[in-house]
N, C-alpha and C positions, 0 to 999 in steps of 0.2 A: 317326528322322528325321521332321520334320514333312512332312505332305502339302501340296503347293502347288497352288493353283487356277490359277496362271499359270505360264508357262514360264521365267521369269527365275530363273536359278540362279546362285549366287555362284561366283566363280572358284575359291574354296577347296573348295567341294562338289565341283566338277568335277574338280579336281586330285586329290581323294581317291579318285576312282573308277577302277576298273580298266580297261584298254584295251578289253576286250570290253563292258563296261557303257557306255563312252563310245560305242562304235560303235552299240550298241542304241538308246541315247538319241538319238543323231543320227538314226537312221533313223525313230524315232518322231516326232521334231521335224519332219522333212521331210514325214511324212505329214500331220501337223497343218498345216503350212504350205501344203501343196496344197490341204486342205480350205478353209482361210481364203481362199487366192488364188481358188478356184473361186467362193466366195460373192461376192467383189468382181467377178469376171468376169461373173457372172449379174446383177449390179446389186443384189444383196441387201445390206442394211446389216449389217456384222458386230456382233456383240454387243460386242465389245471391240476397238476400232480399233487400239490400241496393241499388241494381242497379236501381230501379224504382225511388227512391228518388234522385240519382245522375242525372238520365236522366231528370227529371222534373227540377232540378236547372240549368243544362245546357241549356235546353230549355228557361228557364227564362233569363239566361244570354244573349242568342242569341236574344231574343226579345227586351232585353234593348239596345243592340247595334243597332239593326235595328230601334227602336224608336229614338235613338239618332241621327242617320244618316238622318232619315226623318225630324227631327226638324231642322237640320243644313241646309238642302237642300232647 
């Protein structure tokens, strides 16, 4: 798999991941989001302003997949 510099992951890529991998990825993304939000809060201009939005969308995709798996189980 290619390494990505940004957080946007396609839905297919996320769907192929195991539940434990999704949870780990979600935790990792939350940490990145906290760092980005801290930069914004201190007044520092982020390197990539769209990164916060992409991170939030990816977290939402992961939450959707985890909710679907819980409903099926």
